[in-house]
N, C-alpha and C positions, 0 to 999 in steps of 0.2 A: 717493847714489842707489842703490836696491836693484837686485840682479841681475834680479829679477822685472820691475821697470819697464824696465830696459834691454832685456830680451828682447822685451818687448811693443812698445816704440818701434822696435826694430830691424826689426820686421816691419810697421811702419807701421799698427799697430792703434790705433784711437781708441775712446773710450768716452764715453757720456753720463751714466751713473749707476754709480758704483763703490761697493762695500760690503765692509767687513771685520768679521767676527764674532770677537771675541777679540783686542782690539787691544793691551792692556796700556798702555804709556806712549807719548807722542808720538814718541819716538825709535825705537820698535820697529815702528811701522806701516809696511806696505809701500805705503801709499797717499799718503805725504807729498807726492810729486811731483805727483800728481793734484790734491791739495788746493791746492797752490801755484798750479796752473794754473787753478783755479776750477771744476774738474769737480764736478758734484753728487756728494756723498759721504755715505754712511751708515756710522756707526761704532757697534758694539755692544760694550759692555764691562760686566762685572758687578762688578768691583772698585771700590768707591766712591772709594778713594784715587787710582786710575788715572783714573777719570772726571773728577775735579777737575782733574787735570793736562791731560787732553785738552781740556776746556772752555776752559782758560786758553790753550792753545797754538793751538787751531783754531777760534777764534771767527769766525763768518761765516755769512751767510745760506745759503751753498751746502753747509754741513756740518751734519748732524743727528746727535746723539749720543744713543743709547738706553742708560740706566743699568740694564740688566736682564740676566738670564741667559736663554739659549735652552734650552728643554727640550722633552720630548715632550708634556707637559701643562702648562697654566697653573697658577699658584699661587705658592708660596714654596719656595725651594730653599736647602739648606744648602751653603755653599761653604767650601773650605779654601784658605788663602793660603800657598803654599810658594815664597817668593822671587818669581820672574817667572811662576810657574805658579799659576793660580787654577782650581781644578777642583771639580766637584760631588762631595760625599762619597758620594753614592749609587752612583758608578761603581766597578766592581771593578778597573778598569785605567785609568791615566793616566800620562803621562811622569814625573811626580814620584814616583808610587808604584812604577813599574817601574824607572826609571833611577836614581833617588836613594834608593829605599827609604824614602820619606817616611812618617812615622808621624803619624796624625791626633792633634791636640791641641786641646782645647776653646778654648785661648787664641788659636788662629789660625783659628778657624771663625767664620762670620758668615752671616746669612740675607739673601737678596735676593729681590725678586719675579722670577718666571720666566714666560716667555710662549712660545707657539708662534711659529716664525719667520713663519708666514703672517700674524700680526698686525702685523709690521713691514715685510713685503714687499708693495709695491704693484704688482709685476709688471713693473717697468721696469729692474731691475738687469741690466747686461750684463757686469759683471766682479765676481766674488765670491771673497773669501778667507775661509777658515774655519780657525780655530785655537783650539778650545775644549777642549783637553786630554781628548779621549776622547768628548765628546758631539757631535762633528761631524755624525754621522748624523742627528741630530734637526733640523739645519738643512735638509739635503737632503730629508728625509722630508716637511717641510711647506713646501717651496719653491714659490712661485707663479711667479717669474721663470724664464727659461731663459737664464742668462748665456752669453755666447760663450766666456768663459774662467772656469774654476773652479780655485782652488788650495786643497788640502785637506791638513791635517796627517795623514799616514797612517803615519808611522814616525819613528824617531829613536833612535839607539844601540841599546838592547835592546827598545825599545817598538814595538809594532804596534797600530794602532788597533783597539779591540775590536769595532768594527762594520765592519771592512774588507770582509767578504763582502757585507753589505747595500749598502755604498757602491758597490762595483764593479758589483753587479747593477743598481742605480739608474742609474749612469752609462751602462752598456751599453744599458739599455732606453730611455734618453732621447737616444741618439745622440752620446755623448761618446767621445773617444779620448785616450789618454795623449800629452802633448806632451813633458814631461821631468820628472825628479825631482831634488830637491836633498837636503840632509841630513835634512830633516824633512817636506817637502811633496811631493805629487804634483800636477802641474799638468795639467789636462785642457782640451781645446778641443772645440767643436762640430765634428763630422766635416765636413771640407771647408773649414774656416775658413782653414787654411794647410797647406802641405806640411811635414811633420816632417822636418828635415834629418838627414843622416847623423851630424853632430856631436851633435845632440840624442839620437839613438838610441844613440850610443856612450856619452854621459854617463849615460843611463838604465841601460844595461847595467852600467856600472861601479858605479853607485850600488846597483843590485840585488845585485851581487856583495858589496859591503860590508855591506849589510843582512844577508845570510845569514852572512857572516863574523863580524859582531859578535854575532849570536845564538849562533853556535857557541862563540865565546870566552866568552860569558856562562855557557853550560852547563859549559864546561871549568873556569872559575874557581870556580864553585859546587861542583863535584865535588872 
């Protein structure tokens, strides 16, 4: 059971339609517990190999899997496969490029159809997780729903989401506040949904300290 699910259930939060964009494999989804409970679930994954595993693991009328990439414009997108990280080659920054210094190779790239998220979003999503290796902003930019809870990959080791400024502006404009952070995600809630505890604030402060520290260490090592 993921920490994400535990924190939600500890606050007695329930959801009718959950969605994860950038799932990878069945064992890495944060929505597995929701799926087992029969909650309506939308999964979006661009890696064809991962899609096959998701379909085998999560067959059911309440689970819909979209084998596409999410981008700012519809069409075809070139993706790179770097272990568990699948990212658009058009991005200047992603966790694989920044943290692992991944070098693009033709043998590990492939093309997939890409869509705007508004083509997948029917306006009913009330829990949304986004982890698409630097392109997360394009989900928010074309979001129809107003989820009560949003989990977004904003950081990790040396990496900072390249669209963090746009993401924060959108969240502020649409009435979201930070709940907590973990080693890669920032979890936001609709203002007033629940009271952010002192423990959550402490954890967030600690994580923000480590984010700054890791970046300083990166600069130090490279010098």
